[in-house]
Structures are given as C-alpha cells and as structure tokens.
VEXDREN-2710 file (C-alpha; in Angstrom, 1 decimal):
% VEXDREN-2710
k/r/px/py/pz
1/MET/-113.0/-104.4/11.2
2/PRO/-109.9/-105.2/9.2
3/ASP/-111.1/-103.2/6.1
4/GLU/-112.3/-100.3/8.2
5/ARG/-110.9/-97.0/7.0
6/ILE/-110.6/-93.7/8.8
7/VAL/-111.4/-90.6/6.7
8/VAL/-110.2/-87.2/7.9
9/GLN/-111.9/-84.2/6.3
10/LEU/-109.9/-81.0/6.5
11/ALA/-111.8/-77.7/7.1
12/SER/-111.6/-75.1/4.4
13/PRO/-110.3/-72.5/4.5
14/GLU/-107.2/-73.7/6.3
15/ARG/-106.9/-72.5/9.9
16/LYS/-103.8/-71.1/11.6
17/TYR/-101.2/-73.6/12.6
18/VAL/-97.6/-74.0/13.9
19/LYS/-95.0/-76.0/12.0
20/VAL/-93.5/-78.7/14.1
21/TYR/-90.6/-80.8/12.6
22/HIS/-90.1/-84.5/13.1
23/ASP/-86.6/-84.1/14.3
24/PHE/-87.9/-81.8/17.1
25/LEU/-90.5/-84.4/18.1
26/ASP/-87.8/-87.2/18.0
27/ASN/-85.3/-85.3/20.2
28/SER/-84.0/-86.8/23.4
29/PHE/-83.1/-83.5/24.9
30/LEU/-86.4/-82.0/26.0
31/THR/-89.1/-83.2/28.4
32/ALA/-92.7/-83.5/27.2
33/GLU/-93.7/-80.3/29.0
34/GLU/-90.7/-78.4/27.6
35/GLU/-91.8/-79.4/24.1
36/ILE/-95.3/-78.1/24.8
37/ILE/-94.0/-74.8/26.0
38/PHE/-91.7/-74.5/23.0
39/ILE/-94.6/-75.2/20.6
40/VAL/-96.7/-72.7/22.4
41/LEU/-94.0/-70.0/22.1
42/LYS/-93.4/-70.9/18.5
43/SER/-97.1/-70.6/17.7
44/TYR/-96.8/-66.8/18.3
45/VAL/-93.8/-66.4/16.0
46/ASP/-94.0/-65.3/12.4
47/PHE/-93.3/-68.4/10.2
48/LYS/-89.5/-68.8/10.0
49/GLU/-87.2/-71.8/9.4
50/ASP/-84.8/-71.0/12.2
51/GLY/-87.1/-69.8/15.0
52/GLY/-87.8/-66.1/15.7
53/GLU/-89.2/-63.8/18.3
54/ALA/-92.5/-64.0/20.3
55/PHE/-93.9/-62.0/23.1
56/PRO/-97.1/-63.7/24.5
57/SER/-98.1/-62.9/28.1
58/MET/-97.5/-65.5/30.8
59/GLU/-101.3/-65.8/31.1
60/THR/-101.6/-66.6/27.5
61/ILE/-98.8/-69.2/27.6
62/CYS/-100.4/-70.9/30.6
63/LYS/-103.8/-71.0/29.0
64/ARG/-102.6/-72.5/25.7
65/ALA/-100.1/-74.9/27.4
66/LYS/-102.8/-75.8/30.0
67/MET/-100.3/-75.4/32.8
68/SER/-100.0/-73.5/36.0
69/GLU/-97.9/-70.4/36.0
70/LYS/-95.3/-72.2/38.3
71/ARG/-95.0/-75.1/35.9
72/ALA/-94.9/-72.9/32.8
73/ARG/-92.1/-70.7/34.3
74/LYS/-90.1/-73.8/35.3
75/ASN/-90.2/-75.2/31.7
76/ILE/-89.4/-71.8/30.2
77/ASN/-86.4/-71.5/32.5
78/ALA/-85.3/-75.0/31.5
79/LEU/-85.5/-74.1/27.8
80/ILE/-83.4/-71.0/28.5
81/LYS/-80.8/-73.0/30.4
82/LYS/-80.6/-75.5/27.5
83/GLY/-79.9/-72.6/25.1
84/ILE/-83.0/-73.0/23.0
85/VAL/-84.9/-69.9/24.2
86/LYS/-83.6/-66.5/25.2
87/LYS/-85.8/-64.2/27.3
88/VAL/-85.6/-60.4/27.5
89/GLN/-87.6/-58.3/29.8
90/ARG/-89.1/-55.3/27.9
91/GLY/-90.4/-53.3/30.9
92/LEU/-92.9/-53.5/33.8
93/THR/-95.9/-52.9/31.6
94/LYS/-94.8/-55.1/28.6
95/THR/-94.6/-58.8/28.1
96/ASN/-91.3/-60.6/27.9
97/LEU/-89.6/-61.1/24.5
98/TYR/-88.7/-64.7/23.7
99/THR/-86.2/-65.6/21.0
100/LEU/-86.4/-69.2/19.8
101/ALA/-83.9/-71.3/17.9
102/ASP/-85.1/-74.2/15.8
103/TYR/-82.2/-75.6/13.8
104/ALA/-82.1/-79.2/12.6
105/ARG/-78.7/-80.0/14.0
106/MET/-79.5/-78.8/17.5
107/TRP/-82.2/-81.5/17.9
108/ALA/-79.6/-84.2/17.4
109/CYS/-77.6/-82.9/20.4
110/ASP/-77.8/-84.4/23.8
111/ASN/-76.3/-81.7/26.0
112/ALA/-76.6/-77.9/26.6
113/GLU/-73.0/-77.1/25.4
114/ASP/-73.5/-78.6/22.0
115/VAL/-76.9/-77.0/21.6
116/ALA/-75.5/-73.6/22.6
117/ALA/-72.7/-74.0/20.0
118/VAL/-75.1/-74.9/17.2
119/VAL/-77.4/-71.9/18.1
120/GLN/-74.4/-69.5/18.3
121/ASN/-73.2/-70.8/15.0
122/LYS/-76.6/-70.4/13.4
123/GLY/-77.4/-74.0/12.8
124/VAL/-74.0/-75.4/12.0
125/LYS/-72.2/-77.5/14.5
126/PRO/-68.6/-76.2/14.9
127/LEU/-65.7/-78.5/14.5
128/THR/-64.4/-80.1/17.7
129/PRO/-60.6/-79.8/18.3
130/GLU/-60.4/-83.5/17.2
131/GLU/-62.3/-82.8/14.0
132/HIS/-60.3/-79.7/13.3
133/ILE/-57.0/-81.7/13.7
134/ALA/-58.4/-84.4/11.4
135/GLU/-59.2/-81.8/8.8
136/LEU/-55.7/-80.4/9.1
137/GLU/-54.2/-83.9/8.7
138/ARG/-56.4/-84.5/5.7
139/MET/-54.9/-81.4/4.1
140/GLY/-51.4/-82.8/4.6
141/TYR/-50.4/-81.1/7.9
142/LYS/-48.7/-82.9/10.7
143/VAL/-50.2/-81.9/14.1
144/GLU/-48.3/-82.5/17.4
145/ILE/-50.1/-81.9/20.7
146/LYS/-48.0/-80.3/23.4
147/GLU/-48.9/-79.7/27.0
148/LYS/-48.7/-76.1/28.2
149/GLY/-45.2/-75.3/29.5
150/LEU/-43.1/-72.1/29.7
151/GLU/-44.6/-68.9/28.2
152/SER/-42.1/-69.0/25.5
153/GLU/-43.1/-72.4/24.4
154/PRO/-45.9/-73.2/22.0
155/THR/-49.1/-74.4/23.7
156/LYS/-51.8/-77.0/22.9
157/ALA/-50.7/-77.8/19.3
158/GLN/-47.8/-77.4/16.9
159/ILE/-48.7/-77.6/13.2
160/GLN/-46.2/-78.4/10.6
161/ALA/-46.8/-77.7/7.0
162/PRO/-46.6/-80.6/4.5
163/LYS/-43.3/-81.1/2.8
164/GLN/-44.9/-80.8/-0.6
165/ASN/-47.7/-78.6/-1.9
166/THR/-50.0/-80.4/-4.2
167/PHE/-51.4/-77.2/-5.6
168/SER/-49.2/-75.7/-8.3
169/THR/-48.9/-72.0/-8.8
170/ASN/-46.1/-69.9/-10.3
171/LYS/-46.9/-66.6/-8.5
172/ASP/-48.6/-65.6/-5.3
173/THR/-51.3/-63.3/-6.4
174/THR/-52.3/-62.3/-2.9
175/ALA/-50.6/-59.2/-1.5
176/GLY/-49.0/-58.9/1.9
177/ALA/-46.3/-60.8/3.8
178/LYS/-47.2/-64.2/5.1
179/SER/-46.5/-65.3/8.7
180/GLN/-44.0/-68.0/9.3
181/ALA/-46.4/-69.5/11.9
182/GLU/-49.2/-69.9/9.4
183/ARG/-51.6/-72.9/9.8
184/TYR/-52.4/-72.9/6.1
185/SER/-50.2/-71.7/3.3
186/ILE/-51.7/-69.5/0.6
187/ASP/-51.4/-72.4/-1.8
188/ASN/-53.3/-74.8/0.5
189/ILE/-56.1/-72.2/0.8
190/LYS/-56.3/-71.7/-2.9
191/GLU/-56.5/-75.4/-3.4
192/LEU/-59.2/-75.7/-0.7
193/TYR/-61.4/-73.2/-2.4
194/GLY/-60.7/-74.1/-6.0
195/TYR/-58.9/-70.8/-6.8
196/ASN/-57.7/-71.8/-10.3
197/ASP/-61.2/-73.0/-11.4
198/LEU/-62.8/-69.9/-10.1
199/ILE/-60.4/-67.6/-12.0
200/ALA/-61.0/-69.7/-15.1
201/GLN/-64.8/-69.5/-14.7
202/TYR/-65.0/-65.9/-13.5
203/PRO/-62.0/-64.0/-15.0
204/ALA/-63.7/-60.6/-14.6
205/LYS/-63.9/-61.2/-10.8
206/LYS/-60.2/-62.0/-10.3
207/ASN/-59.5/-59.0/-8.2
208/ASP/-62.5/-59.7/-6.0
209/ILE/-61.6/-63.4/-5.7
210/ASP/-58.0/-62.4/-4.6
211/VAL/-59.4/-60.1/-1.9
212/VAL/-61.6/-62.9/-0.6
213/ILE/-58.8/-65.4/-0.6
214/ASP/-56.6/-62.9/1.3
215/ILE/-59.3/-62.5/3.9
216/LEU/-59.7/-66.2/4.3
217/TYR/-55.9/-66.6/4.6
218/GLU/-55.8/-64.0/7.4
219/SER/-58.8/-65.5/9.2
220/LEU/-57.7/-69.1/9.0
221/ASN/-54.2/-68.1/10.3
222/SER/-55.4/-65.8/13.0
223/THR/-53.6/-66.1/16.4
224/SER/-56.4/-64.5/18.4
225/ASP/-58.8/-66.5/20.6
226/THR/-61.8/-64.8/18.9
227/ILE/-62.7/-63.2/15.5
228/ARG/-65.2/-60.4/15.1
229/ILE/-68.1/-61.4/12.8
230/GLY/-70.4/-58.4/12.4
231/LYS/-70.9/-57.0/15.8
232/GLU/-70.1/-60.2/17.7
233/LYS/-66.9/-61.9/18.7
234/ARG/-66.9/-65.6/18.0
235/PRO/-64.5/-68.3/19.1
236/LEU/-61.6/-68.7/16.6
237/MET/-62.1/-72.5/16.2
238/VAL/-65.8/-72.0/15.5
239/VAL/-65.0/-69.4/12.7
240/ILE/-62.3/-71.6/11.2
241/GLY/-64.6/-74.7/11.2
242/LYS/-67.3/-72.8/9.4
243/LEU/-65.0/-71.1/6.8
244/MET/-63.4/-74.4/6.0
245/LYS/-66.8/-75.8/4.9
246/LEU/-67.3/-73.1/2.3
247/GLN/-67.4/-74.2/-1.4
248/PRO/-66.2/-72.2/-4.4
249/ASP/-69.7/-71.1/-5.2
250/ASP/-70.1/-69.7/-1.7
251/LEU/-67.2/-67.3/-2.5
252/ILE/-68.8/-66.1/-5.6
253/PHE/-72.2/-65.7/-3.8
254/SER/-70.4/-63.6/-1.1
255/ILE/-68.8/-61.4/-3.8
256/GLU/-72.1/-60.8/-5.5
257/LYS/-73.8/-60.1/-2.1
258/TYR/-71.1/-57.5/-1.4
259/HIS/-71.7/-55.7/-4.7
260/GLU/-75.5/-55.6/-4.1
261/GLN/-75.1/-53.3/-1.1
262/ARG/-75.5/-49.6/-1.7
263/GLY/-74.5/-48.0/1.6
264/ARG/-71.1/-46.9/2.6
265/ILE/-69.0/-49.6/4.4
266/LYS/-66.5/-48.5/7.0
267/ASN/-64.6/-51.7/7.2
268/VAL/-64.8/-53.6/3.9
269/ARG/-62.7/-56.6/5.1
270/ASN/-64.8/-57.2/8.2
271/TYR/-68.0/-56.8/6.2
272/LEU/-66.8/-59.3/3.6
273/LEU/-65.8/-61.8/6.3
274/ALA/-69.3/-61.5/7.8
275/ILE/-70.8/-62.3/4.4
276/LEU/-68.5/-65.3/3.9
277/TYR/-69.3/-66.6/7.4
278/ASN/-73.1/-66.5/6.8
279/SER/-73.0/-67.2/3.0
280/ARG/-74.2/-70.9/3.1
281/GLU/-77.2/-70.1/5.2
282/GLN/-78.0/-66.9/3.3
283/ASN/-77.8/-68.6/0.0
284/TYR/-80.1/-71.4/1.2
285/LEU/-82.6/-68.8/2.5
286/ASP/-82.5/-66.9/-0.8
287/LEU/-83.2/-70.1/-2.7
288/MET/-86.1/-70.8/-0.3
289/ASN/-87.5/-67.3/-0.8
290/LEU/-87.1/-67.6/-4.6
291/GLY/-89.0/-70.8/-4.6
292/HIS/-91.7/-69.3/-2.4
293/ASN/-92.1/-66.3/-4.7
294/ASN/-92.4/-68.7/-7.7
295/GLY/-95.1/-70.7/-6.0
296/ASP/-93.0/-73.8/-5.5
297/PHE/-93.8/-73.9/-1.7
END
C-alpha cells in the first residue's frame, strides 16, 4: 500500500554492535567478502576511531563471517596485502594479533600504495612530488626538475628561493647557521606558521616558539631521505608534507603537550618533532575525548 509504514522497534537495553562508516561501505577497493572479514575483525576491537587490535581465533572468525577457513584466510591475506590489516603471530598456543586501520582518507584510495601511505601517515595522505612542488611554487619558490647526472650534480629538483621575502623581520631570532641549500628560508617558515601573530598572542612562550620554529626549519630543510619520528624512520617527503599542513594553533598545542610530560626526555628536539608531527590528530582526539567526558557523544 502507498501509505504503508514500516516501524522498527529497538530492543532495550542496547546490544553490542560494531561501528561501520559510510565511506567504508562506499569504498571501491575491497570485495564484499573482504568487507565482511574486516567488519568481523573490527567487532572484536575496543571502540576506536582509527582501528585498533583484535585477536579472535580463526574458528571464531569463520563462524561469524559464515565462511570456510580457506576463504577466510584468503580474504585476511588480501586485507594484509592491501595494507589495511597487519597480522602478528603470538605463538603456537595463542591466536594471531590483528591490527586494523580505519581512516577516512584510506577508503577514498583505489590502490595499495596510496592506502599504505595513508596508514603509515596515520590518516593523512602525504603530498605527492607534484603536490609538494605546487606548494613550493605557491610560497614563491622556482622549482626546476633535473634528470640525474654526475654525482657532483644536483638530482631530481633544484629549488631557487624567491627574489623577495614577503615576510618582514629585522632580526633572525632563531640560533644557528643556516644552510645555503635551504628549501625554505627562516623568514618563509615564520610566515607559514604565523610567527609574528604567535609572539604577539603568546609573548611568554617566545622562547618555546623559537625552539619549535628552529626544529621546523631543520626538518623542512633536511637533506636525508628519512626523518626519525619517535622510534620510526619516515620518508622525508611524507614528514615535510605533514609539517607544512600545521597551523599556528598546532604549534601552541605541541608546546603545551611537551610541558605536560613529567618524565626525563633524552632528546628534546626529537621528542618535540614527534609531538608536532602528530599534533593535529592528537588535538582532535583530545577534543573527542573531552566531548565524550562531557556527555556530548
């Protein structure tokens, strides 16, 4: 009948459930069976926004997914190959440990390389070389691509600083000699992160802000292929891409996070760099946690 209505009555109290996002359901990357296995694995994870760990037995996975062991293993291996699930064998008498990733950006990807990059970068898709060059040009740099030649010649790209600096400053407040091969001048970096406004708004934090700016200068001008973030080495371009997306508030958040720690830190600069690298995600998670504690979620 045209006026017929369907009424769904929910049971009370609410039963256990697993949160499945629309972007996950809409992805064009997984097969239907791979989606089922992912949902089954996620159903054994403590509720988290970005995935987490689960260790159900293969028998349990097969029972809940309604698949044979052969099919279940095949789909688990496919998820591992696509970078969405990691598996660790915990011993002969223990079940495997599965680590899941569930970031919004990864479900918009269509290949394993992009998914792996998003997972490694904790939910943020790193800049491609083309995007990085476009960002440099936006800041006023001229980028010239060169093919690899003699060892004494520059390779891949030569970056020329702009003729004029739009950021005005009378004195370089950051200590240390600056490399002639810098990608970004200290003035460009101060402009990018709103240094003058930060000092005006937080005058008592000037020394801390200067240290952070100096760390950003060194990182963005690094000549290494990788940069250590915490205990892991990450590709230089991935780190640069993420640091360039930071906003002035992220710098203040990182400074405050640093001062919250009470333990002894062996390498302050590396520790601060790790906080900066993860600051956007951590700030978001802190806000989510605050809202949850206030009963907003």
